[in-house]
TORKOL-4160 file (C-alpha; in steps of 0.2 Angstrom, whole numbers, padded with zeros to 4 digits, m for minus):
186
<pt num="1" X="0204" Y="m0194" Z="0000"/>
<pt num="2" X="0190" Y="m0196" Z="0012"/>
<pt num="3" X="0174" Y="m0187" Z="0007"/>
<pt num="4" X="0168" Y="m0173" Z="0018"/>
<pt num="5" X="0151" Y="m0173" Z="0026"/>
<pt num="6" X="0139" Y="m0160" Z="0020"/>
<pt num="7" X="0138" Y="m0145" Z="0032"/>
<pt num="8" X="0126" Y="m0147" Z="0046"/>
<pt num="9" X="0109" Y="m0139" Z="0043"/>
<pt num="10" X="0107" Y="m0122" Z="0052"/>
<pt num="11" X="0092" Y="m0118" Z="0063"/>
<pt num="12" X="0086" Y="m0106" Z="0049"/>
<pt num="13" X="0088" Y="m0119" Z="0036"/>
<pt num="14" X="0078" Y="m0131" Z="0046"/>
<pt num="15" X="0064" Y="m0119" Z="0049"/>
<pt num="16" X="0064" Y="m0116" Z="0030"/>
<pt num="17" X="0064" Y="m0134" Z="0025"/>
<pt num="18" X="0050" Y="m0138" Z="0038"/>
<pt num="19" X="0039" Y="m0124" Z="0032"/>
<pt num="20" X="0041" Y="m0130" Z="0014"/>
<pt num="21" X="0037" Y="m0148" Z="0019"/>
<pt num="22" X="0022" Y="m0142" Z="0028"/>
<pt num="23" X="0016" Y="m0132" Z="0013"/>
<pt num="24" X="0014" Y="m0148" Z="0003"/>
<pt num="25" X="0022" Y="m0141" Z="m0012"/>
<pt num="26" X="0036" Y="m0149" Z="m0022"/>
<pt num="27" X="0053" Y="m0141" Z="m0019"/>
<pt num="28" X="0072" Y="m0145" Z="m0020"/>
<pt num="29" X="0085" Y="m0138" Z="m0008"/>
<pt num="30" X="0101" Y="m0133" Z="m0017"/>
<pt num="31" X="0117" Y="m0130" Z="m0007"/>
<pt num="32" X="0128" Y="m0120" Z="m0018"/>
<pt num="33" X="0140" Y="m0111" Z="m0007"/>
<pt num="34" X="0144" Y="m0092" Z="m0007"/>
<pt num="35" X="0140" Y="m0082" Z="m0022"/>
<pt num="36" X="0145" Y="m0064" Z="m0026"/>
<pt num="37" X="0133" Y="m0059" Z="m0039"/>
<pt num="38" X="0116" Y="m0062" Z="m0046"/>
<pt num="39" X="0124" Y="m0070" Z="m0061"/>
<pt num="40" X="0134" Y="m0082" Z="m0050"/>
<pt num="41" X="0118" Y="m0086" Z="m0039"/>
<pt num="42" X="0108" Y="m0090" Z="m0055"/>
<pt num="43" X="0122" Y="m0101" Z="m0062"/>
<pt num="44" X="0124" Y="m0110" Z="m0045"/>
<pt num="45" X="0106" Y="m0113" Z="m0044"/>
<pt num="46" X="0103" Y="m0118" Z="m0062"/>
<pt num="47" X="0091" Y="m0105" Z="m0066"/>
<pt num="48" X="0091" Y="m0088" Z="m0075"/>
<pt num="49" X="0094" Y="m0072" Z="m0066"/>
<pt num="50" X="0075" Y="m0068" Z="m0068"/>
<pt num="51" X="0071" Y="m0084" Z="m0059"/>
<pt num="52" X="0081" Y="m0080" Z="m0043"/>
<pt num="53" X="0068" Y="m0072" Z="m0031"/>
<pt num="54" X="0074" Y="m0059" Z="m0019"/>
<pt num="55" X="0064" Y="m0058" Z="m0003"/>
<pt num="56" X="0063" Y="m0040" Z="0003"/>
<pt num="57" X="0057" Y="m0035" Z="0020"/>
<pt num="58" X="0046" Y="m0019" Z="0019"/>
<pt num="59" X="0040" Y="m0009" Z="0034"/>
<pt num="60" X="0022" Y="m0002" Z="0033"/>
<pt num="61" X="0022" Y="0005" Z="0050"/>
<pt num="62" X="0028" Y="0002" Z="0068"/>
<pt num="63" X="0029" Y="m0017" Z="0070"/>
<pt num="64" X="0020" Y="m0020" Z="0053"/>
<pt num="65" X="0030" Y="m0028" Z="0040"/>
<pt num="66" X="0027" Y="m0038" Z="0024"/>
<pt num="67" X="0038" Y="m0048" Z="0012"/>
<pt num="68" X="0039" Y="m0042" Z="m0006"/>
<pt num="69" X="0045" Y="m0056" Z="m0019"/>
<pt num="70" X="0056" Y="m0048" Z="m0033"/>
<pt num="71" X="0063" Y="m0057" Z="m0048"/>
<pt num="72" X="0082" Y="m0055" Z="m0047"/>
<pt num="73" X="0084" Y="m0044" Z="m0062"/>
<pt num="74" X="0071" Y="m0032" Z="m0056"/>
<pt num="75" X="0069" Y="m0019" Z="m0042"/>
<pt num="76" X="0053" Y="m0013" Z="m0032"/>
<pt num="77" X="0043" Y="0000" Z="m0041"/>
<pt num="78" X="0040" Y="0009" Z="m0025"/>
<pt num="79" X="0025" Y="0021" Z="m0031"/>
<pt num="80" X="0016" Y="0005" Z="m0038"/>
<pt num="81" X="0019" Y="m0004" Z="m0022"/>
<pt num="82" X="0013" Y="0010" Z="m0011"/>
<pt num="83" X="m0003" Y="0012" Z="m0022"/>
<pt num="84" X="m0006" Y="m0007" Z="m0021"/>
<pt num="85" X="m0005" Y="m0006" Z="m0002"/>
<pt num="86" X="m0015" Y="0010" Z="0000"/>
<pt num="87" X="m0001" Y="0019" Z="0009"/>
<pt num="88" X="0009" Y="0035" Z="0007"/>
<pt num="89" X="0025" Y="0029" Z="0014"/>
<pt num="90" X="0035" Y="0013" Z="0016"/>
<pt num="91" X="0052" Y="0009" Z="0022"/>
<pt num="92" X="0065" Y="m0004" Z="0023"/>
<pt num="93" X="0071" Y="m0009" Z="0040"/>
<pt num="94" X="0090" Y="m0011" Z="0044"/>
<pt num="95" X="0098" Y="m0028" Z="0044"/>
<pt num="96" X="0096" Y="m0030" Z="0063"/>
<pt num="97" X="0077" Y="m0026" Z="0063"/>
<pt num="98" X="0075" Y="m0037" Z="0047"/>
<pt num="99" X="0084" Y="m0051" Z="0057"/>
<pt num="100" X="0073" Y="m0048" Z="0073"/>
<pt num="101" X="0056" Y="m0049" Z="0064"/>
<pt num="102" X="0060" Y="m0064" Z="0052"/>
<pt num="103" X="0074" Y="m0074" Z="0061"/>
<pt num="104" X="0085" Y="m0073" Z="0046"/>
<pt num="105" X="0100" Y="m0063" Z="0041"/>
<pt num="106" X="0100" Y="m0053" Z="0026"/>
<pt num="107" X="0105" Y="m0064" Z="0011"/>
<pt num="108" X="0095" Y="m0079" Z="0019"/>
<pt num="109" X="0078" Y="m0071" Z="0021"/>
<pt num="110" X="0063" Y="m0081" Z="0015"/>
<pt num="111" X="0045" Y="m0081" Z="0019"/>
<pt num="112" X="0046" Y="m0099" Z="0023"/>
<pt num="113" X="0049" Y="m0102" Z="0042"/>
<pt num="114" X="0049" Y="m0083" Z="0046"/>
<pt num="115" X="0047" Y="m0080" Z="0065"/>
<pt num="116" X="0031" Y="m0071" Z="0060"/>
<pt num="117" X="0020" Y="m0075" Z="0045"/>
<pt num="118" X="0020" Y="m0058" Z="0037"/>
<pt num="119" X="0009" Y="m0054" Z="0022"/>
<pt num="120" X="0017" Y="m0057" Z="0005"/>
<pt num="121" X="0016" Y="m0047" Z="m0011"/>
<pt num="122" X="0024" Y="m0057" Z="m0026"/>
<pt num="123" X="0028" Y="m0048" Z="m0042"/>
<pt num="124" X="0017" Y="m0055" Z="m0056"/>
<pt num="125" X="0031" Y="m0062" Z="m0066"/>
<pt num="126" X="0035" Y="m0074" Z="m0052"/>
<pt num="127" X="0019" Y="m0084" Z="m0054"/>
<pt num="128" X="0022" Y="m0087" Z="m0072"/>
<pt num="129" X="0041" Y="m0090" Z="m0071"/>
<pt num="130" X="0041" Y="m0109" Z="m0070"/>
<pt num="131" X="0054" Y="m0115" Z="m0057"/>
<pt num="132" X="0061" Y="m0101" Z="m0046"/>
<pt num="133" X="0074" Y="m0100" Z="m0033"/>
<pt num="134" X="0071" Y="m0092" Z="m0016"/>
<pt num="135" X="0082" Y="m0091" Z="0000"/>
<pt num="136" X="0084" Y="m0107" Z="0009"/>
<pt num="137" X="0087" Y="m0099" Z="0027"/>
<pt num="138" X="0106" Y="m0100" Z="0026"/>
<pt num="139" X="0120" Y="m0093" Z="0017"/>
<pt num="140" X="0123" Y="m0102" Z="0001"/>
<pt num="141" X="0107" Y="m0112" Z="0002"/>
<pt num="142" X="0091" Y="m0110" Z="m0009"/>
<pt num="143" X="0075" Y="m0119" Z="m0012"/>
<pt num="144" X="0069" Y="m0121" Z="m0030"/>
<pt num="145" X="0050" Y="m0121" Z="m0032"/>
<pt num="146" X="0037" Y="m0118" Z="m0045"/>
<pt num="147" X="0033" Y="m0099" Z="m0046"/>
<pt num="148" X="0015" Y="m0102" Z="m0046"/>
<pt num="149" X="0016" Y="m0114" Z="m0032"/>
<pt num="150" X="0026" Y="m0101" Z="m0022"/>
<pt num="151" X="0013" Y="m0087" Z="m0024"/>
<pt num="152" X="m0001" Y="m0099" Z="m0020"/>
<pt num="153" X="0006" Y="m0107" Z="m0004"/>
<pt num="154" X="0011" Y="m0091" Z="0003"/>
<pt num="155" X="m0006" Y="m0083" Z="m0001"/>
<pt num="156" X="0003" Y="m0069" Z="m0010"/>
<pt num="157" X="m0005" Y="m0054" Z="m0017"/>
<pt num="158" X="0001" Y="m0055" Z="m0035"/>
<pt num="159" X="0004" Y="m0039" Z="m0044"/>
<pt num="160" X="0015" Y="m0029" Z="m0056"/>
<pt num="161" X="0026" Y="m0021" Z="m0042"/>
<pt num="162" X="0043" Y="m0021" Z="m0050"/>
<pt num="163" X="0054" Y="m0012" Z="m0064"/>
<pt num="164" X="0068" Y="m0019" Z="m0074"/>
<pt num="165" X="0084" Y="m0016" Z="m0065"/>
<pt num="166" X="0094" Y="m0005" Z="m0077"/>
<pt num="167" X="0112" Y="m0004" Z="m0072"/>
<pt num="168" X="0119" Y="0013" Z="m0077"/>
<pt num="169" X="0137" Y="0020" Z="m0076"/>
<pt num="170" X="0135" Y="0022" Z="m0057"/>
<pt num="171" X="0127" Y="0005" Z="m0054"/>
<pt num="172" X="0108" Y="0000" Z="m0053"/>
<pt num="173" X="0095" Y="0014" Z="m0054"/>
<pt num="174" X="0084" Y="0012" Z="m0039"/>
<pt num="175" X="0069" Y="0021" Z="m0032"/>
<pt num="176" X="0069" Y="0022" Z="m0013"/>
<pt num="177" X="0054" Y="0017" Z="m0002"/>
<pt num="178" X="0049" Y="0035" Z="0001"/>
<pt num="179" X="0050" Y="0039" Z="m0017"/>
<pt num="180" X="0063" Y="0042" Z="m0031"/>
<pt num="181" X="0069" Y="0059" Z="m0025"/>
<pt num="182" X="0075" Y="0052" Z="m0008"/>
<pt num="183" X="0092" Y="0044" Z="m0006"/>
<pt num="184" X="0096" Y="0029" Z="0005"/>
<pt num="185" X="0112" Y="0021" Z="0008"/>
<pt num="186" X="0113" Y="0003" Z="0014"/>
């Protein structure tokens, strides 16, 4: 049987790799293929679920976005994030807007190589997590990097901005950007 060539690097993956290289920080690109859950992603990447870092795009205002880095087993604590940022309202853009402002599709978003270098807020647990895994700019691709290095090279504002994601009978409990009383359907 002839071995197959690895898949070609997508433009998003290339931007991510080039930005990581330019940062001067040690990293490893992991091509793990499609995953359907946090547990599968963690296993494929060789880290715990808490070490899978979700990059969430948050809108502060018209044309004003930021990245929030969230451990995989946690969810944004919207009241604490609003307080940290000194704003009364935040929202999450739809997937088209997120793609337009970052250059990445949902599920591939990373601050590395984004079309705009938006500010970054990193949950405080990330900087102390040791190796973490962030999006690699393509589906089924991630980058493993030390959490402290991740926060440092992104000049992230590090703060406690998440709560443990407690799944209940109806699924994960989530507060919304506008506050816990609002409802949001993705």
